[in-house]
Every structure is written in structure tokens, then in C-alpha cells.
Backbone as a chain_set.jsonl record, in Angstrom:
{"seq": "MDKLEIKGNWNELKGKIKKEYGDLTDDDLKYEEGKDEEMLGRLQQKIGKGRDELVKWIKSL", "coords": {"N": [[49.266, -34.563, -43.893], [47.503, -33.719, -46.664], [48.344, -31.69, -49.463], [47.017, -29.171, -51.539], [47.216, -28.676, -54.866], [47.085, -26.496, -57.23], [46.295, -27.244, -60.686], [46.049, -27.099, -64.298], [43.125, -25.623, -65.652], [42.048, -23.137, -63.785], [39.588, -21.633, -63.975], [37.657, -23.219, -64.973], [37.754, -25.359, -62.855], [36.843, -23.76, -60.85], [34.128, -23.075, -61.949], [32.97, -25.698, -61.453], [33.16, -25.866, -58.882], [31.494, -23.683, -57.988], [29.094, -24.499, -59.187], [28.196, -26.713, -57.577], [28.283, -25.515, -54.994], [26.485, -23.079, -54.928], [26.117, -20.608, -53.391], [28.748, -19.52, -53.151], [31.089, -16.9, -53.85], [32.863, -14.982, -56.31], [34.92, -13.788, -54.806], [35.091, -15.575, -52.998], [36.39, -17.532, -54.183], [38.74, -16.717, -55.278], [42.028, -17.14, -56.412], [45.278, -17.083, -55.899], [48.562, -17.103, -56.87], [50.481, -19.02, -54.663], [48.861, -18.307, -52.426], [47.075, -20.19, -51.498], [46.362, -21.587, -49.102], [44.954, -19.472, -47.962], [42.716, -19.319, -49.705], [41.717, -21.628, -49.245], [41.148, -21.59, -46.643], [39.051, -19.649, -46.529], [37.038, -21.019, -47.911], [36.708, -23.286, -46.176], [35.434, -22.095, -44.071], [32.999, -21.058, -45.441], [31.856, -23.571, -46.371], [32.092, -25.663, -44.698], [33.465, -27.487, -44.414], [36.094, -30.054, -43.505], [39.759, -29.196, -43.782], [41.532, -31.239, -45.014], [39.455, -32.75, -45.889], [38.254, -31.045, -47.602], [40.313, -30.612, -49.69], [40.755, -33.036, -50.718], [38.129, -33.383, -51.894], [38.119, -31.25, -53.809], [40.232, -32.08, -55.384], [39.028, -34.324, -56.503], [37.165, -33.316, -58.254]], "CA": [[48.435, -33.499, -44.367], [47.246, -33.495, -48.096], [48.376, -30.244, -50.165], [46.138, -29.008, -52.653], [48.0, -28.246, -56.036], [45.938, -26.09, -58.377], [47.01, -27.566, -62.026], [45.122, -26.725, -65.327], [42.325, -24.56, -65.727], [41.368, -22.886, -62.621], [38.501, -21.189, -63.961], [36.9, -24.55, -65.204], [37.478, -25.942, -61.548], [36.063, -22.917, -60.195], [32.897, -23.28, -62.178], [32.463, -26.822, -60.969], [32.766, -25.635, -57.38], [30.273, -22.873, -57.574], [27.85, -25.677, -59.433], [28.071, -27.575, -56.29], [27.915, -24.588, -53.718], [26.037, -21.777, -55.649], [26.42, -19.259, -52.726], [30.079, -18.884, -53.108], [31.148, -15.659, -54.405], [34.114, -14.973, -56.915], [35.89, -13.557, -53.982], [35.444, -16.852, -52.234], [37.239, -18.579, -55.062], [39.938, -16.128, -55.748], [43.096, -17.836, -56.316], [46.442, -16.168, -56.107], [49.806, -17.898, -56.576], [51.18, -18.943, -53.142], [47.855, -18.166, -51.377], [45.987, -21.501, -51.697], [46.006, -21.673, -47.775], [44.096, -18.627, -47.488], [41.648, -19.626, -50.148], [41.107, -22.777, -48.44], [40.338, -21.153, -45.239], [37.686, -19.177, -46.971], [36.104, -22.157, -48.47], [36.506, -24.139, -45.015], [34.259, -21.317, -43.643], [31.695, -21.198, -46.176], [31.327, -24.887, -46.947], [31.812, -26.169, -43.434], [34.34, -28.975, -44.336], [37.648, -29.638, -42.818], [40.735, -28.738, -44.913], [41.906, -32.252, -45.593], [38.058, -33.182, -46.879], [38.101, -30.119, -48.777], [41.321, -30.642, -50.676], [40.317, -34.46, -51.408], [36.801, -33.105, -52.712], [38.42, -30.331, -54.82], [40.917, -32.953, -56.252], [38.146, -35.196, -57.155], [36.637, -32.595, -59.471]], "C": [[48.496, -33.341, -45.898], [47.655, -31.918, -48.553], [47.675, -30.151, -51.484], [47.19, -28.14, -53.68], [47.028, -27.719, -57.107], [46.717, -26.291, -59.897], [45.657, -27.196, -63.076], [44.373, -25.671, -65.303], [41.634, -23.999, -64.527], [39.97, -22.538, -62.698], [37.37, -22.311, -64.246], [36.584, -25.182, -63.748], [36.548, -24.963, -60.754], [34.399, -23.003, -60.616], [32.369, -24.58, -61.513], [32.16, -26.551, -59.437], [31.614, -24.924, -56.935], [28.936, -23.693, -58.283], [27.257, -26.409, -58.055], [27.687, -26.844, -55.074], [27.644, -23.073, -54.397], [26.14, -20.47, -54.703], [27.706, -18.785, -52.536], [30.191, -17.968, -54.278], [32.59, -16.151, -55.507], [35.342, -14.653, -55.958], [36.331, -14.669, -52.91], [36.458, -17.664, -52.81], [38.507, -17.815, -55.604], [41.088, -16.844, -55.424], [44.322, -17.037, -56.79], [47.798, -17.193, -55.826], [50.419, -18.013, -55.29], [50.07, -18.686, -51.957], [46.888, -19.11, -51.251], [45.85, -21.783, -50.163], [44.797, -20.554, -47.277], [42.711, -18.797, -48.296], [40.793, -20.764, -49.519], [40.565, -22.595, -47.26], [39.085, -20.516, -45.443], [36.527, -20.055, -47.098], [35.868, -22.987, -47.284], [35.199, -23.189, -44.353], [32.876, -21.397, -44.16], [31.165, -22.383, -46.258], [31.211, -25.882, -45.707], [32.683, -27.54, -43.451], [35.734, -28.787, -43.898], [38.793, -29.492, -44.046], [41.024, -29.964, -45.459], [40.66, -32.779, -46.63], [37.925, -32.177, -47.875], [38.98, -30.257, -49.865], [40.941, -31.996, -51.405], [39.192, -34.084, -52.423], [37.311, -32.158, -53.902], [39.271, -31.353, -55.86], [40.096, -33.857, -57.146], [37.363, -34.699, -58.25], [37.096, -32.877, -60.748]], "O": [[49.51, -32.845, -46.388], [47.195, -30.995, -47.88], [47.785, -30.993, -52.375], [47.825, -27.147, -53.325], [46.286, -28.458, -57.755], [47.644, -25.545, -60.21], [44.501, -27.053, -62.677], [44.915, -24.638, -64.911], [40.526, -24.481, -64.29], [39.159, -22.913, -61.85], [36.261, -22.213, -63.722], [35.436, -25.49, -63.426], [35.599, -25.38, -60.09], [33.525, -22.999, -59.749], [31.253, -24.492, -61.001], [31.138, -26.929, -58.864], [30.893, -25.201, -55.976], [27.81, -23.446, -57.853], [26.089, -26.556, -57.697], [26.938, -27.326, -54.225], [28.441, -22.135, -54.372], [26.238, -19.361, -55.229], [27.907, -17.775, -51.862], [29.634, -18.104, -55.368], [33.161, -17.241, -55.524], [36.482, -15.072, -56.156], [37.356, -14.751, -52.234], [37.251, -18.359, -52.172], [39.25, -18.409, -56.386], [41.253, -17.204, -54.258], [44.372, -16.443, -57.866], [47.985, -17.872, -54.817], [50.909, -16.985, -54.822], [50.338, -18.831, -50.764], [45.782, -18.746, -50.852], [44.828, -22.457, -50.03], [43.943, -20.77, -46.417], [41.66, -18.491, -47.735], [39.576, -20.809, -49.341], [39.643, -23.279, -46.815], [38.123, -20.73, -44.705], [35.409, -19.937, -46.599], [34.749, -23.5, -47.271], [34.084, -23.688, -44.204], [31.863, -21.707, -43.533], [29.935, -22.42, -46.228], [30.37, -26.781, -45.689], [32.571, -28.458, -42.639], [36.391, -27.746, -43.894], [38.475, -29.733, -45.211], [40.771, -29.942, -46.663], [40.806, -33.119, -47.804], [37.484, -32.478, -48.985], [38.533, -30.053, -50.993], [40.836, -32.007, -52.631], [39.271, -34.404, -53.609], [36.823, -32.392, -55.008], [38.962, -31.39, -57.051], [40.397, -34.113, -58.312], [36.911, -35.455, -59.11], [36.642, -32.267, -61.716]]}, "num_chains": 1, "name": "protein.A"}
């Protein structure tokens, strides 16, 4: 299983995600250190992608 490692400017990455999925809120994209699994779970529910597919997509941004 691939692990998401948030590196760099999260606000920039968050903007790219919101551009692709405009219905996501700031609460959906709230990132706290050590709670990446919780955030991924919220995104999975909203976007409808599997965890590994979602991680791969975020890394490609």
C-alpha cells in the first residue's frame, strides 16, 4: 500500500485539489500532522476513489 507523504506547501496542493473538485470544502482538506489517514478517508467519501488511487492522484499533482 502506498503512503501519502505531505511535503512542501500544503496550501498550494490544496488549491490544485479544489480546482479539480470544486465541491470540496476547507474542512474536507484540513490536514493535521499525523492525521493523514483521517483526511484521506474524508476525500475518499467525497471523491469516490479508492485509497491507493487517491494517493497516486495527489502525488501526481
